[in-house]
N, C-alpha and C positions, 0 to 999 in steps of 0.2 A: 480138884484136884490142883498139887503144889509141884512145885518144881523141887528139887535137887540136886544143891550142891555142895559135891564130898573135901573136905577139905584133906590134904594131903601134909599137915604138919605135925602129926605123928607119924608117917610112913619111915623108917629102916632105908637109910640107903642103900644097904647089902640086896631090898631086898624090892627097892625102888619100883624098878619096871613089870618086873611079873603083875607086883599088886595094881595100878595103874591101870594095866590092860585086863585086868579079870574085876575088875570096878567097871570100866565101862563097858566092860564086856555084859553085864547087870543093869547096860540104860541110867547110868547117870545124866545129868542135865547138861550139868560145867564142873569142871576140879576145879576146887578152893582153891587161891596160890596166898599163904600167911606170908606175906613179909614184914620182917623184922628187924629194925635196926641196931639193937640193946642201949637207942635214951627214950625211944619214947614208951617202949615195952622192954625188961629187963636180957630178955635175950637176941642174940645176934644171928641170923638166919641167912641174910640175904643173899651171901654164894649159894646155898644148899636150892633155896628156892629158885631162885637163877638155874642151878641146873634144871630141878625138877620139871621149870619152864618148858627148856630145850627139849627133855625128856618125854617130856606130853607132846610136844611138839612132832618130836619126829614121828608116833607109832598111834597119834590119835585126832581125831578129829572133830571132837569135843568139845566146846565151847571151853577159854579158860576163863574166871574167875576173880580177878588180879585184887585181894584187901589188904594196902599198904598201911600197916601199924608203925610209921615213923615219925620223926621228929621233921624232918621236911624231903616231903614227896616229891618234890622237884626233880631231885638227884636223884630219885630213881624214875621217875615216867619213862625217861627216852626209851630207856632200856626195853621193855615190856611193848613199846609201842614198838620200836623196836623187832618185835619176836610174833606179833599179830595177835595181841591177847584182844579178848572180846568187851572183857569192863575192865576198868580200872576204876578201886575206892580207896578215898583216902580221906583222914580224920578229918570232922571241924573241930576240934579240938587244939591243931599244931596250926592253925590258923590265923593271926593277928583280926583279919578284919573280913567282910566279905567279898573287894573288892581281891584283894589275894586267893581268896574261894575261889572265884568267877574267873579269875585268870588262868588259873590251873583248869578250870574245866571246859573253859576256851580252848588250852591249848591240848587237852586230848580229845574236846569231836574233833577240832577241825586233821586231826588226822585219824580219823574215822573210825571213835574207838568211844564206847556206850560208858559213862560216867555216874559214879555214884559217890554218895559223903554217908561215913562211918560215924553213929553217935556214941560212944559211952553209956552205959550204965544212971550215969548220974550226971547227964546232963538232958536236958527238958529240950522236947521234940521240937517247944514255939522258937531255939533257938535258930533253928533253919530253915523257919516256913516261908525268910523271905528268895530263900537260895531253890525250894522248891521249882519253878519254873522253869530254871533253866540245867536242869539234870536228867537223867534216866532211875536211876534207885538213891535208898537211902536204905544202908544198914546200920542194922536197931541190934547193938549187941546185947547181947542177954546172960555175958557175964565178964567181968572185969577183963580186957586184954592182955594176950600177950602167953598164957598156956590152954593147954587143951584140958579135957576129960573136968572144967569144971561142973558144979551146980546151976544150973537154971536161975534166974532169979524170975522171983513170979509178978514183979510189978512192970513187967517185960511186957505185958499184956494189954494191960493200961496203954501204952506209951504206942503198942498197934494199935488199939483200940481211938487212940485221938488222934493221929499221922493218918491211919484211911478214913477215918469221919471228914476231916482238914482234907483231906485229894477229894474224897465225895464233894466233898460242901464246895470246893472251889473247882473244878471239872478240870479236876490234873489226873491225867494218866500215866503214873511212876509205880515200879515194880518199885513193893517194901519184904526188903529179906534180913533175916532173924538169923542170928550166928553164936555159939557157946547153950552146951545142955540140952540141944537138941533130941529126943527118943521118940517113939512115937503118940506117946504123952504130951511133951509139951510143944512136939510141933504142931497137933493136932489144936491146942489151945493157943500158940503163937496162928495157925492158920484162921481157923474161927476168930478170930480177931480181925483178920483182914492182911497179913504177912501171904506171900504168893511162892515166895522162894526160900527153902530151909537148907542152914548149911551143916552137915553135921559131920560130925569125924570119927572119935573109937566107936557111938550108935551102930554106924556101919563098917568102921574098918575092923574093928574085934567081936565079928555077929559070925555066926557059923556060916551062913548065907549071904553073901552083896544081896544079890537081886531079891532076897526077901526081907532082909534090914529095906533098899532103897523103895518099894513097892509098900511098904507099911507108911512112907512117908510121902512118897507122889500121894496114898488116897485118903492124907487129909483133908 
């Protein structure tokens, strides 16, 4: 069984609360908040994602999974800490070295929030091996960050397998989340490779039946 984190990146603002309610009642495990600053990725949706976080907190007890696709994570961490989100993930690629990564990790954990590191499709898994003992999750990007609806990059499966093997060999108990182009097929491939959390946007939100789509992913 996989856990499902539904990305609200492409949810229309006019219908957002209704969508959040309906997705939650379909029994998701997390709301996935993709925060983009217009620098690390092209789009800037910081204010919208802050608003969505507030809306979700007002109507839901479902955990919130924040993915910071931003050039400077420290500028955004405090807001989401104050909102009491459950997990904050930032990108390996935006940090100058492991010391900077560990400083951010420490700040997040000291505020009672789980922390994850995201890696882009072209970042080798071995780059984050030294960080793994200090974090709760790795987010493996299976598309280029920044846009919804992209096609799953096939070699992501190899990266997940490599990461899972390293964790097993080194007795590391961390979540492996995969994000981008996830449907029942790519979700199954990712779960078989070792991922236990699947992020899905369009596959769930464009489905005729949210619950059926979510169950399809959970049963991978």
